[in-house]
PASEBA-1860 file (N, C-alpha, C; in nm, 3 decimals):
! residues 118
1> XXXXXXXX> 1.359/0.609/-0.865/1.211/0.588/-0.820/1.198/0.731/-0.813 ~ 1.032/0.706/-0.805/0.980/0.811/-0.795/0.974/0.904/-0.701 ~ 0.925/1.054/-0.713/0.922/1.105/-0.554/0.852/1.081/-0.439 ~ 0.752/1.055/-0.512/0.636/1.016/-0.405/0.656/0.879/-0.312 ~ 0.661/0.792/-0.353/0.729/0.655/-0.305/0.868/0.684/-0.262 ~ 0.906/0.767/-0.245/1.049/0.800/-0.192/0.991/0.882/-0.070 ~ 0.956/0.950/-0.102/0.854/1.011/0.059/0.863/0.886/0.138 ~ 0.786/0.772/0.142/0.665/0.756/0.187/0.776/0.668/0.265
9> XXXXXXXX> 0.918/0.593/0.199/0.966/0.485/0.192/1.024/0.607/0.314 ~ 1.086/0.689/0.317/1.199/0.769/0.427/1.108/0.797/0.543 ~ 0.966/0.832/0.488/0.863/0.844/0.632/0.898/0.709/0.734 ~ 0.839/0.615/0.652/0.832/0.453/0.702/0.942/0.417/0.755 ~ 1.012/0.389/0.718/1.162/0.415/0.780/1.264/0.461/0.938 ~ 1.117/0.654/0.938/1.181/0.730/1.025/1.071/0.652/1.154 ~ 0.970/0.561/1.100/0.808/0.539/1.191/0.756/0.699/1.205 ~ 0.723/0.737/1.067/0.612/0.835/1.066/0.508/0.819/1.010
17> XXXXXXXX> 0.428/0.905/0.998/0.278/0.885/0.914/0.315/0.976/0.787 ~ 0.276/0.917/0.667/0.355/1.067/0.572/0.191/0.996/0.428 ~ 0.195/1.138/0.380/0.099/1.088/0.221/0.193/1.149/0.102 ~ 0.173/1.007/0.046/0.275/1.022/-0.077/0.243/1.127/-0.183 ~ 0.166/1.129/-0.207/0.063/1.301/-0.369/-0.065/1.304/-0.298 ~ -0.110/1.341/-0.370/-0.279/1.454/-0.308/-0.361/1.316/-0.326 ~ -0.320/1.230/-0.399/-0.453/1.172/-0.432/-0.402/1.041/-0.384 ~ -0.365/1.000/-0.265/-0.330/0.893/-0.135/-0.275/0.774/-0.223
25> XXXXXXXX> -0.199/0.808/-0.355/-0.174/0.624/-0.438/-0.088/0.589/-0.301 ~ -0.011/0.647/-0.268/0.099/0.572/-0.157/0.061/0.678/-0.026 ~ 0.117/0.621/0.034/0.046/0.652/0.198/0.185/0.517/0.326 ~ 0.206/0.541/0.446/0.198/0.555/0.550/0.198/0.601/0.646 ~ 0.157/0.500/0.763/0.105/0.553/0.885/0.227/0.497/0.990 ~ 0.316/0.524/0.951/0.494/0.477/0.965/0.491/0.328/0.991 ~ 0.407/0.209/1.023/0.467/0.119/1.035/0.412/0.011/0.909 ~ 0.311/0.018/0.822/0.256/0.000/0.763/0.288/0.103/0.578
33> XXXXXXXX> 0.328/0.046/0.473/0.311/0.090/0.378/0.194/0.068/0.307 ~ 0.090/0.140/0.188/-0.017/0.115/0.168/-0.019/0.228/0.012 ~ -0.068/0.086/-0.113/-0.088/0.161/-0.205/-0.208/0.156/-0.215 ~ -0.307/0.292/-0.282/-0.438/0.335/-0.262/-0.472/0.257/-0.046 ~ -0.555/0.190/-0.074/-0.619/0.057/0.081/-0.523/-0.035/0.059 ~ -0.429/-0.052/-0.021/-0.394/-0.200/0.046/-0.285/-0.202/0.101 ~ -0.224/-0.290/0.226/-0.162/-0.265/0.284/-0.037/-0.334/0.204 ~ 0.088/-0.288/0.163/0.246/-0.328/0.003/0.330/-0.407/0.127
41> XXXXXXXX> 0.355/-0.341/0.278/0.484/-0.329/0.316/0.452/-0.302/0.490 ~ 0.509/-0.378/0.575/0.468/-0.371/0.717/0.588/-0.415/0.784 ~ 0.643/-0.321/0.898/0.728/-0.358/1.026/0.678/-0.429/1.095 ~ 0.709/-0.552/1.114/0.650/-0.653/1.165/0.745/-0.578/1.348 ~ 0.669/-0.651/1.425/0.727/-0.637/1.546/0.881/-0.692/1.630 ~ 0.942/-0.764/1.500/1.041/-0.841/1.578/1.130/-0.737/1.490 ~ 1.082/-0.652/1.407/1.175/-0.486/1.325/1.179/-0.566/1.171 ~ 1.162/-0.694/1.158/1.175/-0.739/1.043/1.058/-0.671/0.910
49> XXXXXXXX> 1.110/-0.637/0.852/1.001/-0.595/0.702/0.970/-0.677/0.587 ~ 0.799/-0.740/0.612/0.752/-0.757/0.496/0.692/-0.637/0.336 ~ 0.745/-0.743/0.271/0.673/-0.687/0.147/0.606/-0.745/0.091 ~ 0.490/-0.698/0.004/0.375/-0.844/-0.094/0.495/-0.857/-0.184 ~ 0.434/-0.993/-0.333/0.542/-0.999/-0.405/0.428/-0.935/-0.559 ~ 0.546/-0.926/-0.615/0.473/-0.894/-0.715/0.365/-0.892/-0.808 ~ 0.298/-1.021/-0.753/0.202/-1.022/-0.873/0.095/-1.046/-0.768 ~ 0.117/-0.997/-0.570/0.031/-0.924/-0.552/-0.066/-0.833/-0.605
57> XXXXXXXX> -0.002/-0.739/-0.679/-0.072/-0.596/-0.671/-0.128/-0.619/-0.837 ~ -0.241/-0.563/-0.736/-0.346/-0.540/-0.889/-0.340/-0.460/-0.967 ~ -0.264/-0.364/-0.971/-0.220/-0.231/-1.083/-0.147/-0.218/-1.107 ~ -0.126/-0.139/-1.219/0.022/-0.041/-1.242/0.079/-0.001/-1.159 ~ -0.042/0.083/-1.093/0.067/0.192/-0.958/0.095/0.092/-0.863 ~ 0.051/-0.022/-0.878/0.083/-0.063/-0.694/0.161/-0.136/-0.768 ~ 0.227/-0.218/-0.904/0.299/-0.300/-0.944/0.450/-0.206/-0.912 ~ 0.352/-0.086/-0.944/0.559/-0.005/-0.966/0.586/0.061/-0.794
65> XXXXXXXX> 0.487/0.048/-0.724/0.500/0.100/-0.557/0.548/-0.040/-0.527 ~ 0.548/-0.153/-0.526/0.604/-0.287/-0.526/0.737/-0.315/-0.591 ~ 0.745/-0.246/-0.653/0.877/-0.266/-0.739/0.970/-0.196/-0.700 ~ 0.915/-0.041/-0.645/1.039/0.007/-0.534/1.064/-0.053/-0.442 ~ 0.998/-0.095/-0.381/0.990/-0.151/-0.219/1.067/-0.239/-0.204 ~ 1.055/-0.344/-0.326/1.183/-0.462/-0.354/1.275/-0.453/-0.365 ~ 1.309/-0.321/-0.418/1.446/-0.267/-0.473/1.553/-0.199/-0.340 ~ 1.441/-0.095/-0.305/1.503/-0.046/-0.128/1.500/-0.186/-0.028
73> XXXXXXXX> 1.416/-0.198/-0.001/1.427/-0.296/0.123/1.419/-0.470/0.010 ~ 1.596/-0.471/0.018/1.651/-0.537/-0.083/1.619/-0.709/-0.034 ~ 1.592/-0.718/0.153/1.616/-0.765/0.238/1.517/-0.820/0.336 ~ 1.420/-0.751/0.235/1.260/-0.761/0.328/1.237/-0.947/0.271 ~ 1.186/-0.946/0.374/1.082/-1.092/0.283/0.898/-1.085/0.232 ~ 0.980/-1.146/0.171/0.854/-1.143/0.028/0.772/-1.261/0.053 ~ 0.585/-1.157/0.092/0.504/-1.292/0.108/0.365/-1.242/0.008 ~ 0.288/-1.300/-0.016/0.161/-1.320/-0.079/0.065/-1.163/-0.014
81> XXXXXXXX> 0.074/-1.172/0.112/-0.073/-1.067/0.186/-0.042/-1.011/0.331 ~ 0.035/-0.887/0.341/0.069/-0.810/0.468/-0.084/-0.872/0.541 ~ -0.233/-0.842/0.504/-0.327/-0.885/0.579/-0.423/-0.963/0.540 ~ -0.443/-1.052/0.544/-0.475/-1.136/0.516/-0.690/-1.127/0.463 ~ -0.703/-1.096/0.528/-0.850/-0.983/0.495/-0.859/-0.921/0.399 ~ -0.762/-0.834/0.359/-0.734/-0.774/0.223/-0.798/-0.791/0.141 ~ -0.910/-0.761/0.099/-0.982/-0.751/-0.077/-0.975/-0.654/-0.148 ~ -0.859/-0.685/-0.262/-0.897/-0.618/-0.374/-1.059/-0.593/-0.423
89> XXXXXXXX> -1.089/-0.396/-0.435/-1.165/-0.335/-0.456/-1.181/-0.236/-0.543 ~ -1.251/-0.274/-0.679/-1.239/-0.153/-0.800/-1.288/-0.035/-0.709 ~ -1.246/0.079/-0.763/-1.300/0.216/-0.710/-1.478/0.212/-0.742 ~ -1.501/0.148/-0.861/-1.663/0.146/-0.949/-1.696/0.027/-0.825 ~ -1.666/-0.015/-0.801/-1.699/-0.158/-0.692/-1.855/-0.105/-0.634 ~ -1.846/-0.016/-0.595/-1.988/-0.009/-0.547/-2.148/0.072/-0.643 ~ -2.063/0.044/-0.741/-2.148/0.175/-0.846/-2.241/0.018/-0.943 ~ -2.227/-0.119/-0.920/-2.261/-0.242/-0.962/-2.188/-0.315/-1.109
97> XXXXXXXX> -2.018/-0.239/-1.143/-1.966/-0.235/-1.204/-1.868/-0.415/-1.114 ~ -1.838/-0.471/-1.182/-1.804/-0.607/-1.173/-1.651/-0.590/-1.143 ~ -1.618/-0.609/-1.013/-1.459/-0.616/-0.989/-1.388/-0.760/-1.019 ~ -1.288/-0.757/-0.997/-1.171/-0.887/-1.006/-1.283/-0.996/-0.859 ~ -1.332/-1.048/-0.750/-1.415/-1.054/-0.697/-1.588/-1.100/-0.714 ~ -1.613/-1.075/-0.862/-1.731/-1.055/-0.856/-1.847/-0.940/-0.826 ~ -1.947/-0.914/-0.793/-2.048/-0.810/-0.887/-2.078/-0.747/-0.761 ~ -2.061/-0.602/-0.769/-2.102/-0.483/-0.648/-2.069/-0.545/-0.494
105> XXXXXXXX> -1.886/-0.511/-0.524/-1.852/-0.504/-0.357/-1.857/-0.427/-0.253 ~ -1.868/-0.410/-0.129/-1.919/-0.297/-0.035/-1.839/-0.155/-0.086 ~ -1.947/-0.093/-0.043/-1.841/0.037/-0.023/-1.716/0.054/0.047 ~ -1.621/0.135/0.013/-1.521/0.147/0.068/-1.553/0.254/0.220 ~ -1.449/0.198/0.266/-1.460/0.329/0.414/-1.384/0.370/0.382 ~ -1.408/0.515/0.457/-1.274/0.637/0.477/-1.160/0.617/0.489 ~ -1.049/0.686/0.488/-0.924/0.679/0.429/-0.915/0.712/0.600 ~ -0.803/0.663/0.680/-0.782/0.730/0.824/-0.726/0.892/0.777
113> XXXXXX> -0.754/0.954/0.886/-0.672/1.139/0.808/-0.496/1.146/0.908 ~ -0.468/1.133/0.826/-0.273/1.131/0.832/-0.190/1.330/0.884 ~ -0.158/1.335/0.944/-0.073/1.412/0.922/-0.006/1.442/0.818 ~ 0.035/1.554/0.706/0.123/1.546/0.619/0.303/1.561/0.681 ~ 0.391/1.532/0.641/0.523/1.478/0.701/0.596/1.594/0.560 ~ 0.623/1.687/0.597/0.781/1.755/0.465/0.931/1.705/0.533
END
């Protein structure tokens, strides 16, 4: 398992926020693990952990992170989506390029500021 996702998983298990790497390819707010902006795992109020299915991951990086989560949380429930309102948007989405959901997606919102935990 890569170090950045391992660090994020460890922080998620402790319930604290963590940024996996400088590009924020994976990060957690303590309750949800994100790949870029896509929620890929979440701790439910019951304590159960839900992880998205491998097929729900739109990029190779996200697929790799989801795979690491499936291995680490082998008891987790696999779901099609953590947030049913989430729609994958390519980074080129606001420049007029076509992404998987048609032409010109809405602009990306800024990511929340997180405190780096070592």
